[in-house]
C-alpha positions as CSV (number, residue, x, y, z in Angstrom):
1,M,-5.1,11.8,-11.0
2,F,-6.0,13.7,-7.8
3,A,-8.7,11.3,-7.2
4,A,-6.9,8.4,-7.8
5,V,-4.1,9.8,-5.0
6,I,-7.1,10.2,-2.3
7,N,-8.4,7.1,-3.2
8,S,-4.9,5.3,-2.6
9,V,-3.8,7.3,0.5
10,V,-7.3,8.0,2.5
11,P,-8.2,4.4,3.2
12,I,-4.7,3.5,4.8
13,F,-4.3,6.5,6.9
14,G,-7.9,7.0,7.6
15,L,-8.0,3.3,9.5
16,I,-4.7,4.5,11.0
17,F,-6.5,7.6,12.2
18,L,-9.5,5.6,13.5
19,G,-7.3,3.4,15.7
20,W,-5.7,6.4,17.0
21,L,-8.9,7.7,17.8
22,C,-10.0,4.6,19.6
23,G,-7.1,4.6,21.6
24,K,-7.2,8.5,22.5
25,R,-11.0,7.9,23.6
26,G,-10.3,5.0,25.9
27,L,-12.2,2.5,23.4
28,L,-9.4,0.1,23.1
29,N,-6.6,0.2,25.4
30,A,-2.9,-1.2,25.6
31,T,-4.3,-4.9,26.0
32,A,-6.4,-4.5,23.1
33,T,-3.4,-3.2,21.0
34,D,-1.3,-6.2,22.1
35,A,-4.1,-8.5,21.4
36,L,-4.6,-6.9,18.0
37,N,-0.9,-6.9,17.4
38,R,-0.8,-10.6,17.9
39,F,-3.5,-11.5,16.1
40,V,-2.0,-10.1,12.7
41,I,1.5,-11.3,13.4
42,Y,0.5,-14.6,14.3
43,L,-2.8,-15.5,12.5
44,A,-4.0,-13.0,10.0
45,L,-0.8,-12.0,8.0
46,P,0.3,-15.4,8.1
47,A,-2.8,-16.3,6.4
48,L,-2.7,-13.7,3.7
49,L,0.9,-14.7,3.2
50,F,0.2,-18.4,2.9
51,V,-2.4,-18.3,0.5
52,A,-0.8,-15.6,-1.7
53,M,2.3,-17.7,-2.0
54,A,0.3,-21.0,-2.4
55,R,-1.7,-19.3,-5.7
56,A,1.5,-17.7,-6.9
57,D,3.2,-18.4,-10.0
58,L,7.0,-19.1,-8.5
59,N,8.5,-18.6,-11.9
60,A,6.9,-14.8,-12.2
61,M,8.4,-14.4,-8.6
62,A,12.1,-15.1,-9.3
63,E,13.0,-11.6,-10.2
64,L,16.5,-11.5,-8.7
65,G,16.9,-7.9,-9.7
66,F,14.2,-6.7,-7.3
67,V,15.9,-8.7,-4.5
68,A,19.1,-7.3,-5.3
69,S,17.8,-3.6,-5.4
70,F,15.8,-4.0,-2.2
71,T,18.6,-5.8,-0.5
72,L,21.5,-3.7,-1.6
73,G,19.7,-0.6,-1.1
74,T,18.7,-1.5,2.4
75,I,22.6,-2.1,3.1
76,F,23.6,1.0,1.6
77,T,21.2,3.1,3.5
78,T,22.2,1.2,6.9
79,L,26.1,2.1,6.1
80,I,25.4,5.8,5.7
81,Y,24.0,6.0,9.1
82,V,26.7,4.1,10.6
83,W,29.0,6.8,9.0
84,L,27.1,9.7,10.0
85,S,26.5,8.4,13.6
86,R,30.4,7.5,14.0
87,N,30.6,10.7,16.4
88,D,27.2,10.5,18.2
89,G,28.6,8.7,21.2
90,L,26.5,5.6,21.1
91,A,27.1,2.3,22.4
92,D,27.4,-0.4,20.0
93,L,24.1,-2.2,20.5
94,P,21.8,1.1,20.5
95,R,23.7,2.1,17.2
96,M,23.1,-1.0,15.6
97,I,19.2,-1.0,16.6
98,N,19.1,2.8,15.0
99,G,20.9,1.3,11.9
100,M,18.2,-1.0,11.7
101,S,15.6,1.6,11.9
102,V,16.7,3.7,9.2
103,S,15.9,1.1,6.3
104,Y,13.4,-1.2,8.4
105,A,10.0,-0.4,6.6
106,N,6.6,-1.0,7.8
107,A,6.1,-3.7,5.0
108,G,3.7,-6.0,6.5
109,F,1.4,-3.6,8.4
110,M,1.4,-0.9,5.8
111,G,3.3,-1.8,2.7
112,I,0.9,-5.0,1.5
113,P,-2.2,-2.8,2.0
114,L,-0.8,-0.1,0.3
115,I,0.7,-1.7,-2.8
116,L,-2.5,-3.5,-3.1
117,L,-4.7,-0.2,-3.1
118,V,-2.3,1.4,-5.7
119,F,-1.4,-1.6,-7.9
120,G,-4.2,-4.2,-7.4
121,D,-3.8,-7.9,-6.7
122,Q,-1.1,-8.2,-9.6
123,A,1.3,-6.7,-7.2
124,L,0.5,-8.8,-4.0
125,P,3.6,-11.6,-4.7
126,I,5.7,-8.5,-5.4
127,A,4.6,-6.9,-1.8
128,I,5.0,-10.3,-0.3
129,I,8.7,-10.7,-1.1
130,G,9.3,-7.1,0.3
131,T,7.6,-8.1,3.4
132,V,9.9,-11.4,3.7
133,L,12.9,-9.5,3.0
134,T,12.2,-7.2,5.5
135,V,10.8,-9.0,8.5
136,A,12.6,-12.3,7.8
137,V,15.8,-11.5,6.1
138,Q,16.5,-8.3,7.4
139,F,15.3,-9.0,11.0
140,G,17.2,-12.4,10.8
141,Y,20.7,-10.8,9.9
142,T,20.4,-7.8,12.3
143,I,19.9,-10.6,15.1
144,V,22.8,-12.1,13.9
145,I,24.9,-9.3,13.8
146,I,23.8,-8.4,17.5
147,E,24.7,-11.9,18.6
148,I,28.2,-11.8,17.0
149,Q,29.1,-8.6,18.6
150,R,27.8,-9.9,22.0
151,A,29.4,-13.3,21.5
152,R,33.0,-11.5,21.5
153,G,35.2,-13.8,23.4
154,R,32.7,-16.5,23.7
155,S,31.4,-19.4,21.8
156,L,29.4,-18.2,18.6
157,L,27.3,-21.3,18.3
158,P,24.9,-20.8,21.0
159,A,24.3,-17.5,19.3
160,L,23.7,-19.0,16.2
161,K,21.7,-21.7,17.2
162,K,19.4,-18.9,18.9
163,V,19.1,-17.1,15.8
164,A,18.0,-19.9,13.6
165,L,15.5,-21.1,16.4
166,S,14.0,-17.6,16.1
167,L,13.8,-17.4,12.6
168,L,11.9,-21.0,12.4
169,K,9.4,-19.7,15.2
170,N,8.8,-16.5,12.9
171,P,4.9,-17.0,11.9
172,I,5.3,-15.0,8.8
173,L,8.4,-16.8,7.5
174,V,6.8,-20.3,8.1
175,A,3.6,-19.2,6.6
176,T,5.5,-17.8,3.5
177,L,7.4,-21.2,3.0
178,L,4.5,-23.3,3.6
179,G,2.8,-21.5,0.8
180,I,5.6,-21.6,-1.7
181,L,5.9,-25.2,-0.7
182,C,2.2,-25.9,-1.9
183,S,2.7,-23.9,-4.9
184,A,6.0,-25.9,-5.8
185,L,4.3,-29.2,-5.3
186,G,1.0,-28.2,-6.8
187,I,-0.8,-29.2,-3.4
188,S,-4.5,-28.3,-3.8
189,L,-6.0,-27.6,-0.2
190,P,-9.9,-28.5,0.1
191,V,-12.0,-25.2,-0.7
192,S,-13.6,-25.2,2.8
193,I,-10.0,-25.1,4.5
194,V,-9.1,-22.1,1.7
195,S,-12.5,-20.1,2.3
196,G,-11.4,-20.1,6.0
197,I,-7.8,-19.0,5.7
198,D,-9.3,-16.4,3.1
199,L,-11.5,-15.1,5.8
200,L,-8.6,-14.9,8.4
201,G,-6.1,-13.3,5.6
202,A,-8.7,-10.4,5.2
203,A,-8.8,-9.0,8.4
204,A,-4.9,-8.6,8.2
205,T,-5.3,-5.5,6.5
206,P,-7.6,-3.6,8.6
207,C,-6.5,-4.7,11.8
208,A,-2.6,-4.2,11.1
209,L,-3.8,-0.4,10.3
210,L,-5.9,0.1,13.4
211,T,-3.1,-1.6,15.6
212,I,-0.6,1.2,14.1
213,G,-3.2,4.0,15.2
214,L,-3.5,2.7,18.4
215,F,0.2,2.0,19.0
216,L,0.9,5.8,18.2
217,A,-2.0,7.1,20.3
218,Q,-0.6,5.1,23.4
219,T,3.0,6.4,22.8
220,T,4.3,9.0,24.7
221,V,6.6,11.1,22.4
222,P,9.0,14.0,23.8
223,A,10.6,16.4,21.8
224,S,12.4,15.3,18.6
225,T,15.9,14.8,18.8
226,G,18.8,15.1,16.2
227,S,19.0,11.5,16.4
228,V,15.4,10.7,15.4
229,L,15.5,13.2,12.5
230,K,18.6,11.6,11.2
231,I,16.9,8.3,11.2
232,V,13.5,9.7,9.8
233,S,15.2,11.6,7.0
234,L,17.3,8.5,5.9
235,K,14.2,6.2,6.0
236,L,11.7,8.4,4.1
237,F,14.3,9.7,1.6
238,V,17.5,7.8,1.1
239,H,16.3,4.3,1.6
240,P,13.7,4.8,-1.4
241,L,16.0,6.7,-3.3
242,A,18.6,4.2,-3.1
243,V,16.4,1.2,-4.0
244,G,15.0,3.1,-6.9
245,V,18.3,4.0,-8.2
246,L,19.1,0.4,-8.1
247,A,16.0,-1.0,-9.5
248,I,15.5,1.6,-12.5
249,G,19.0,2.7,-13.3
250,V,21.0,-0.3,-12.5
251,F,18.8,-3.6,-12.8
252,D,16.1,-2.0,-15.3
253,L,13.3,-3.7,-13.7
254,D,9.5,-3.7,-14.9
255,P,8.0,-0.2,-13.7
256,L,5.5,-2.3,-11.7
257,W,8.4,-4.1,-9.9
258,S,10.7,-1.0,-9.8
259,W,7.7,1.1,-8.2
260,C,6.8,-1.5,-5.9
261,A,10.2,-1.5,-4.6
262,I,10.2,2.1,-4.2
263,L,7.0,2.3,-2.4
264,A,7.8,-0.6,0.0
265,T,11.1,1.3,1.2
266,A,9.4,4.6,1.1
267,L,7.1,3.0,4.1
268,P,8.0,4.6,7.6
269,V,9.9,2.7,10.4
270,G,8.3,-0.6,11.3
271,T,8.0,-2.1,14.9
272,G,11.1,-4.3,14.2
273,P,13.6,-2.0,16.0
274,F,11.2,-1.2,18.8
275,M,10.8,-4.9,19.6
276,L,14.8,-5.6,19.2
277,A,15.2,-2.7,21.5
278,N,12.7,-4.2,24.2
279,L,14.3,-7.7,23.4
280,Y,17.8,-6.7,24.4
281,Q,16.5,-4.2,27.0
282,Q,17.5,-1.4,25.4
283,D,15.8,2.1,25.7
284,A,12.9,1.7,23.1
285,A,11.7,5.6,23.4
286,L,14.0,6.3,20.4
287,S,12.5,3.8,18.2
288,A,9.1,4.8,19.4
289,R,9.7,8.5,18.5
290,A,11.0,7.3,15.2
291,I,7.8,5.2,14.1
292,L,5.4,8.0,15.2
293,I,7.4,10.6,13.2
294,S,8.2,8.6,10.1
295,T,4.6,7.6,9.9
296,I,3.1,11.1,10.2
297,G,6.0,12.2,7.5
298,S,5.0,9.5,5.2
299,V,1.5,11.1,4.5
300,M,3.5,13.5,2.5
301,T,6.2,11.7,0.8
302,L,3.9,8.5,-0.1
303,T,1.2,11.0,-1.3
304,A,3.8,12.6,-3.5
305,L,5.0,8.8,-4.6
306,I,1.7,7.8,-5.5
307,A,0.8,11.1,-7.2
308,W,3.7,10.6,-9.4
309,V,2.7,6.8,-10.0
310,N,-0.4,7.9,-11.2
311,I,0.7,10.4,-13.5
312,Q,3.2,8.2,-15.2
313,G,0.2,5.5,-15.7
314,I,2.1,2.8,-13.8
315,A,-0.9,2.1,-11.5
């Protein structure tokens, strides 16, 4: 069992550490980090998602219990933060971004490679659903809420158009939808094209993990604050617990689906809140601290969960 845990965890955090080391030694600078990040988001990850969805059995993916568990658990965790932070004296916009942080998992960069290493290729469609629910759905409705808040006293239509255009330009969402379309219509692409997309998609996992390490190495993090600890605690413990209770206790999902949902939500804070903070010209330091501390803390929590998965013989 211990060997299985080591085999699942070490490749993930080993590549993150390698990226961190390259950043600390100056082998790759902030420019390289930005380039790798763009490569993963705009090319490699969309290629991986497109091919996976194009080859997927859509009927087997129609697991509404998974979507409900994931979504309701995410909303529940966010509402807990909203209640706990009611006396923190934060303005509405920073509070919304923090509320996103407590339930926005690093689904694309860490979720897909981790779930693949633990459960194998059979879990790729499940990991993709979790990724889409995070990087497209959650990111999208958070922007909608922010724009509605900002549009108080003004016309809401321009804000909704802005959100719609943003989602249509999301490469992860577009690639996933194109893959679903190919699968639904039975479209078969030429082998030469599929082989090229496969090669591109294979670069997603290592490049994404290296990028996380580089980002952490180049982020200056001051002493931890109560707000950061609140965000990290909710993200690493409450979020997966809420989703797990729903997946296992309420919707009685198949163990593979249940534990993919739990692992996908036990991941550290993703970069979405950090990007939103920059987009709306807010202080992104809190988001950066939450990403760093939750990523370090997830080494222990994810290892414990993977150990339990192996003990139960689910993987």
